[in-house]
C-alpha atoms as a printed R data frame, in Angstrom:
    type eleno elety resid chain resno        x       y       z
1   ATOM     1    CA   MET     A     1 -198.809 -24.797 183.750
2   ATOM     2    CA   ARG     A     2 -198.134 -24.113 180.181
3   ATOM     3    CA   GLN     A     3 -196.724 -27.138 178.534
4   ATOM     4    CA   ASN     A     4 -193.874 -27.205 176.001
5   ATOM     5    CA   PRO     A     5 -193.066 -30.467 174.106
6   ATOM     6    CA   SER     A     6 -189.335 -29.838 174.586
7   ATOM     7    CA   PHE     A     7 -189.696 -29.896 178.425
8   ATOM     8    CA   ALA     A     8 -192.630 -32.205 178.935
9   ATOM     9    CA   LEU     A     9 -192.077 -34.817 181.611
10  ATOM    10    CA   GLY     A    10 -194.174 -37.870 180.979
11  ATOM    11    CA   ASP     A    11 -192.049 -40.600 182.596
12  ATOM    12    CA   VAL     A    12 -194.059 -41.942 185.510
13  ATOM    13    CA   GLU     A    13 -190.965 -43.126 187.372
14  ATOM    14    CA   GLU     A    14 -189.358 -39.682 187.072
15  ATOM    15    CA   ILE     A    15 -192.494 -38.077 188.430
16  ATOM    16    CA   LYS     A    16 -192.525 -40.570 191.312
17  ATOM    17    CA   ARG     A    17 -188.854 -39.702 192.024
18  ATOM    18    CA   LEU     A    18 -189.766 -35.981 191.954
19  ATOM    19    CA   ILE     A    19 -192.470 -36.620 194.649
20  ATOM    20    CA   ARG     A    20 -190.189 -38.824 196.744
21  ATOM    21    CA   GLU     A    21 -187.366 -36.245 196.783
22  ATOM    22    CA   ASN     A    22 -189.539 -33.179 197.197
23  ATOM    23    CA   PRO     A    23 -192.294 -34.108 199.663
24  ATOM    24    CA   TRP     A    24 -193.289 -30.568 200.826
25  ATOM    25    CA   ALA     A    25 -196.246 -29.892 198.525
26  ATOM    26    CA   LEU     A    26 -198.770 -27.126 197.790
27  ATOM    27    CA   LEU     A    27 -202.421 -28.085 197.896
28  ATOM    28    CA   VAL     A    28 -204.899 -25.830 196.033
29  ATOM    29    CA   SER     A    29 -208.681 -25.987 195.898
30  ATOM    30    CA   GLN     A    30 -211.296 -23.900 194.100
31  ATOM    31    CA   THR     A    31 -214.014 -23.708 196.747
32  ATOM    32    CA   SER     A    32 -217.376 -22.049 197.082
33  ATOM    33    CA   ASN     A    33 -215.546 -19.270 198.959
34  ATOM    34    CA   GLY     A    34 -212.784 -18.918 196.362
35  ATOM    35    CA   LEU     A    35 -209.228 -20.290 196.038
36  ATOM    36    CA   VAL     A    36 -207.631 -21.953 199.038
37  ATOM    37    CA   ALA     A    37 -203.981 -23.095 199.369
38  ATOM    38    CA   SER     A    38 -202.224 -25.076 202.053
39  ATOM    39    CA   HIS     A    39 -198.770 -26.612 202.482
40  ATOM    40    CA   TYR     A    40 -198.279 -30.209 203.700
41  ATOM    41    CA   PRO     A    41 -195.819 -33.096 203.349
42  ATOM    42    CA   VAL     A    42 -196.938 -35.826 201.005
43  ATOM    43    CA   LEU     A    43 -195.970 -39.495 200.777
44  ATOM    44    CA   LEU     A    44 -195.878 -41.560 197.641
45  ATOM    45    CA   ASP     A    45 -197.796 -44.806 197.988
46  ATOM    46    CA   GLU     A    46 -195.163 -47.302 196.884
47  ATOM    47    CA   SER     A    47 -197.659 -50.169 196.834
48  ATOM    48    CA   CYS     A    48 -199.428 -48.584 193.788
49  ATOM    49    CA   GLU     A    49 -198.148 -49.008 190.257
50  ATOM    50    CA   GLU     A    50 -199.875 -45.702 189.336
51  ATOM    51    CA   ILE     A    51 -199.098 -42.422 191.023
52  ATOM    52    CA   SER     A    52 -201.009 -42.109 194.264
53  ATOM    53    CA   ILE     A    53 -200.111 -39.775 197.078
54  ATOM    54    CA   LEU     A    54 -201.042 -39.770 200.766
55  ATOM    55    CA   THR     A    55 -201.097 -36.892 203.226
56  ATOM    56    CA   HIS     A    56 -203.041 -35.422 206.056
57  ATOM    57    CA   LEU     A    57 -204.529 -32.025 206.803
58  ATOM    58    CA   GLY     A    58 -205.035 -30.449 210.171
59  ATOM    59    CA   ARG     A    59 -208.609 -29.606 211.015
60  ATOM    60    CA   PRO     A    60 -210.328 -27.362 209.999
61  ATOM    61    CA   ASP     A    61 -208.302 -27.271 206.750
62  ATOM    62    CA   ASP     A    62 -210.365 -30.161 205.448
63  ATOM    63    CA   GLN     A    63 -213.492 -28.023 205.681
64  ATOM    64    CA   VAL     A    64 -211.753 -24.939 204.298
65  ATOM    65    CA   HIS     A    65 -210.703 -26.977 201.243
66  ATOM    66    CA   GLU     A    66 -214.181 -28.678 201.047
67  ATOM    67    CA   LEU     A    67 -212.297 -31.921 200.649
68  ATOM    68    CA   GLY     A    68 -214.044 -34.578 198.598
69  ATOM    69    CA   ARG     A    69 -216.491 -32.177 197.051
70  ATOM    70    CA   HIS     A    70 -214.271 -31.132 194.070
71  ATOM    71    CA   GLU     A    71 -210.867 -31.438 192.503
72  ATOM    72    CA   LEU     A    72 -207.685 -30.848 194.454
73  ATOM    73    CA   LEU     A    73 -204.514 -29.655 192.837
74  ATOM    74    CA   VAL     A    74 -201.240 -30.806 194.416
75  ATOM    75    CA   VAL     A    75 -198.097 -28.983 193.215
76  ATOM    76    CA   VAL     A    76 -194.743 -30.697 193.737
77  ATOM    77    CA   GLN     A    77 -191.637 -28.672 192.921
78  ATOM    78    CA   GLY     A    78 -188.093 -29.913 192.614
79  ATOM    79    CA   PRO     A    79 -184.764 -28.044 192.205
80  ATOM    80    CA   HIS     A    80 -185.068 -24.715 190.451
81  ATOM    81    CA   GLY     A    81 -183.013 -21.586 189.886
82  ATOM    82    CA   TYR     A    82 -182.003 -18.537 187.890
83  ATOM    83    CA   VAL     A    83 -179.890 -18.903 184.797
84  ATOM    84    CA   SER     A    84 -178.048 -15.740 183.750
85  ATOM    85    CA   PRO     A    85 -177.404 -14.880 180.084
86  ATOM    86    CA   GLY     A    86 -173.963 -13.750 181.243
87  ATOM    87    CA   TRP     A    87 -172.939 -17.370 181.798
88  ATOM    88    CA   TYR     A    88 -172.506 -18.033 178.131
89  ATOM    89    CA   ASP     A    89 -171.317 -16.059 175.180
90  ATOM    90    CA   GLU     A    90 -174.522 -15.762 173.177
91  ATOM    91    CA   ARG     A    91 -176.006 -12.512 171.926
92  ATOM    92    CA   PRO     A    92 -178.737 -11.589 171.988
93  ATOM    93    CA   ALA     A    93 -179.776 -13.553 175.093
94  ATOM    94    CA   VAL     A    94 -182.201 -13.236 177.967
95  ATOM    95    CA   PRO     A    95 -182.210 -14.811 181.425
96  ATOM    96    CA   THR     A    96 -184.393 -17.816 182.225
97  ATOM    97    CA   TRP     A    97 -185.367 -20.072 185.120
98  ATOM    98    CA   ASN     A    98 -184.712 -23.813 185.111
99  ATOM    99    CA   PHE     A    99 -187.087 -25.994 187.150
100 ATOM   100    CA   VAL     A   100 -188.893 -29.271 187.471
101 ATOM   101    CA   ALA     A   101 -192.479 -29.475 188.723
102 ATOM   102    CA   ALA     A   102 -195.588 -31.588 188.565
103 ATOM   103    CA   HIS     A   103 -199.261 -30.614 188.908
104 ATOM   104    CA   LEU     A   104 -201.464 -33.516 190.118
105 ATOM   105    CA   THR     A   105 -205.185 -33.056 189.945
106 ATOM   106    CA   GLY     A   106 -208.091 -35.253 191.057
107 ATOM   107    CA   VAL     A   107 -210.897 -35.639 193.589
108 ATOM   108    CA   PRO     A   108 -209.300 -36.714 196.946
109 ATOM   109    CA   VAL     A   109 -210.575 -39.580 199.011
110 ATOM   110    CA   LEU     A   110 -210.832 -39.127 202.765
111 ATOM   111    CA   LEU     A   111 -209.210 -41.867 204.827
112 ATOM   112    CA   SER     A   112 -210.679 -43.695 207.828
113 ATOM   113    CA   ASP     A   113 -209.111 -43.072 211.228
114 ATOM   114    CA   GLU     A   114 -207.267 -46.438 210.957
115 ATOM   115    CA   GLU     A   115 -205.869 -45.530 207.528
116 ATOM   116    CA   ASN     A   116 -204.982 -42.052 208.689
117 ATOM   117    CA   TRP     A   117 -203.118 -43.487 211.707
118 ATOM   118    CA   GLU     A   118 -201.076 -45.731 209.353
119 ATOM   119    CA   VAL     A   119 -200.309 -42.787 207.011
120 ATOM   120    CA   LEU     A   120 -199.213 -40.590 209.871
121 ATOM   121    CA   GLY     A   121 -196.907 -43.313 211.054
122 ATOM   122    CA   ARG     A   122 -195.443 -43.769 207.612
123 ATOM   123    CA   LEU     A   123 -194.903 -40.009 207.290
124 ATOM   124    CA   VAL     A   124 -192.980 -39.903 210.530
125 ATOM   125    CA   ASP     A   125 -190.895 -42.906 209.578
126 ATOM   126    CA   ARG     A   126 -190.159 -41.386 206.168
127 ATOM   127    CA   PHE     A   127 -188.381 -38.407 207.695
128 ATOM   128    CA   GLU     A   128 -187.082 -39.940 210.901
129 ATOM   129    CA   GLU     A   129 -185.289 -42.748 209.114
130 ATOM   130    CA   ARG     A   130 -182.384 -40.364 208.370
131 ATOM   131    CA   MET     A   131 -181.854 -39.561 212.044
132 ATOM   132    CA   ALA     A   132 -179.169 -41.268 214.118
133 ATOM   133    CA   ALA     A   133 -181.829 -42.297 216.652
134 ATOM   134    CA   PRO     A   134 -185.179 -42.240 214.886
135 ATOM   135    CA   ARG     A   135 -188.279 -41.288 216.974
136 ATOM   136    CA   ARG     A   136 -191.227 -43.349 215.796
137 ATOM   137    CA   MET     A   137 -194.803 -42.341 216.324
138 ATOM   138    CA   ALA     A   138 -195.550 -45.323 218.511
139 ATOM   139    CA   ASP     A   139 -192.123 -46.407 219.682
140 ATOM   140    CA   THR     A   140 -193.136 -45.994 223.302
141 ATOM   141    CA   PRO     A   141 -196.519 -46.282 225.011
142 ATOM   142    CA   GLU     A   142 -196.262 -42.608 225.902
143 ATOM   143    CA   ASN     A   143 -195.621 -41.497 222.288
144 ATOM   144    CA   GLU     A   144 -198.385 -43.713 220.998
145 ATOM   145    CA   ALA     A   145 -200.872 -42.295 223.521
146 ATOM   146    CA   TYR     A   146 -199.929 -38.745 222.714
147 ATOM   147    CA   ALA     A   147 -200.122 -39.335 218.925
148 ATOM   148    CA   ALA     A   148 -203.515 -40.997 219.373
149 ATOM   149    CA   ARG     A   149 -204.857 -37.925 221.146
150 ATOM   150    CA   LEU     A   150 -203.719 -35.775 218.198
151 ATOM   151    CA   LEU     A   151 -205.228 -38.089 215.575
152 ATOM   152    CA   SER     A   152 -208.674 -36.502 215.908
153 ATOM   153    CA   GLY     A   153 -207.205 -33.148 214.839
154 ATOM   154    CA   THR     A   154 -206.126 -34.490 211.432
155 ATOM   155    CA   VAL     A   155 -207.792 -35.808 208.256
156 ATOM   156    CA   GLY     A   156 -206.057 -38.416 206.146
157 ATOM   157    CA   VAL     A   157 -206.234 -37.988 202.372
158 ATOM   158    CA   ARG     A   158 -205.373 -40.032 199.310
159 ATOM   159    CA   LEU     A   159 -205.101 -38.430 195.867
160 ATOM   160    CA   THR     A   160 -204.807 -40.615 192.808
161 ATOM   161    CA   PRO     A   161 -204.636 -37.955 190.101
162 ATOM   162    CA   THR     A   162 -206.797 -38.142 187.007
163 ATOM   163    CA   ARG     A   163 -204.717 -35.404 185.385
164 ATOM   164    CA   ILE     A   164 -200.950 -34.875 185.533
165 ATOM   165    CA   VAL     A   165 -199.019 -32.032 183.973
166 ATOM   166    CA   ALA     A   166 -195.289 -32.267 184.626
167 ATOM   167    CA   LYS     A   167 -192.440 -30.166 183.254
168 ATOM   168    CA   ASN     A   168 -188.663 -30.539 183.408
169 ATOM   169    CA   LYS     A   169 -186.943 -27.462 181.979
170 ATOM   170    CA   MET     A   170 -183.207 -28.012 182.259
171 ATOM   171    CA   SER     A   171 -181.769 -26.200 179.208
172 ATOM   172    CA   GLN     A   172 -182.554 -29.102 176.855
173 ATOM   173    CA   ASN     A   173 -182.814 -26.514 174.043
174 ATOM   174    CA   ARG     A   174 -179.225 -25.426 174.485
175 ATOM   175    CA   ALA     A   175 -176.075 -26.762 172.897
176 ATOM   176    CA   PRO     A   176 -174.071 -29.179 175.115
177 ATOM   177    CA   GLU     A   177 -171.250 -26.681 175.598
178 ATOM   178    CA   ILE     A   178 -173.666 -24.035 176.828
179 ATOM   179    CA   VAL     A   179 -175.315 -26.591 179.165
180 ATOM   180    CA   GLY     A   180 -171.843 -27.389 180.447
181 ATOM   181    CA   THR     A   181 -171.126 -23.751 181.160
182 ATOM   182    CA   ILE     A   182 -174.431 -23.354 182.993
183 ATOM   183    CA   ILE     A   183 -173.755 -26.432 185.122
184 ATOM   184    CA   ALA     A   184 -170.282 -25.190 185.918
185 ATOM   185    CA   GLU     A   185 -171.724 -21.897 187.221
186 ATOM   186    CA   LEU     A   186 -174.304 -23.715 189.300
187 ATOM   187    CA   GLU     A   187 -171.556 -25.938 190.767
188 ATOM   188    CA   GLY     A   188 -169.361 -22.940 191.516
189 ATOM   189    CA   ASP     A   189 -169.465 -20.368 194.305
190 ATOM   190    CA   GLY     A   190 -171.331 -17.520 192.627
191 ATOM   191    CA   PRO     A   191 -174.512 -15.844 193.877
192 ATOM   192    CA   TYR     A   192 -176.774 -18.288 192.049
193 ATOM   193    CA   ALA     A   193 -174.743 -21.479 192.683
194 ATOM   194    CA   ASP     A   194 -177.035 -24.454 193.299
195 ATOM   195    CA   ALA     A   195 -175.615 -27.943 193.550
196 ATOM   196    CA   ARG     A   196 -179.059 -29.638 193.536
197 ATOM   197    CA   LEU     A   197 -180.102 -27.861 190.310
198 ATOM   198    CA   ALA     A   198 -176.757 -28.716 188.692
199 ATOM   199    CA   ALA     A   199 -177.234 -32.390 189.614
200 ATOM   200    CA   GLU     A   200 -180.773 -32.355 188.167
201 ATOM   201    CA   MET     A   201 -179.499 -30.866 184.941
202 ATOM   202    CA   ARG     A   202 -176.772 -33.543 184.759
203 ATOM   203    CA   ARG     A   203 -179.397 -36.275 185.334
204 ATOM   204    CA   THR     A   204 -181.736 -34.859 182.670
205 ATOM   205    CA   HIS     A   205 -179.082 -34.600 179.950
206 ATOM   206    CA   ALA     A   206 -177.669 -37.986 180.822
207 ATOM   207    CA   ARG     A   207 -181.125 -39.503 180.243
208 ATOM   208    CA   LEU     A   208 -181.076 -37.772 176.809
209 ATOM   209    CA   GLY     A   209 -177.676 -39.307 176.028
210 ATOM   210    CA   ARG     A   210 -175.910 -35.992 175.929
211 ATOM   211    CA   GLU     A   211 -172.233 -35.906 176.977
212 ATOM   212    CA   LEU     A   212 -171.305 -33.114 179.387
213 ATOM   213    CA   PRO     A   213 -168.154 -32.117 181.178
214 ATOM   214    CA   PRO     A   214 -167.589 -34.240 184.377
215 ATOM   215    CA   ALA     A   215 -168.502 -32.773 187.752
216 ATOM   216    CA   PRO     A   216 -165.612 -31.018 189.504
């Protein structure tokens, strides 16, 4: 990902937030058979001060990726969307795309069966906690036995990246009044309205100390 100083995201806590709020990740490996990509949910290890993510792959994806033999790239993407030049009175102007994303690269470590079991349980809890009646992986003997049978079909993975490239492009190079207009369009009911992207833009500019019109 090409980096631009105006949009570089180097705040570790903001990158952690990005991972927490956008757990569906893209995993990419350059293998002896060429590029391989898979999609899996990831979990931030909150016990680590540094960024460290946990996930699992279904077999035989671990062999397809040749896990542990080379670097793994994990791509996490947050809110993103189209920004039309028609949203603000500036000529000449071209469209753009606002987004936030992080590329995490390192050699993954394969987890033991016991560690994998714990990670799988934490992944289930992470998503079930929002349900009215959460279903835990081992909340009944039947569920636990069923999950245990499936354990052998998965491989647990930890990635503590040695290289992170993160970018947060939220119109920081625009005047506050233009940013306000873009946000208003995103918060509206047009074809490219996107409340999540609008909220991310507000958060970004608030962190920069820029005053914007209040949300409707």
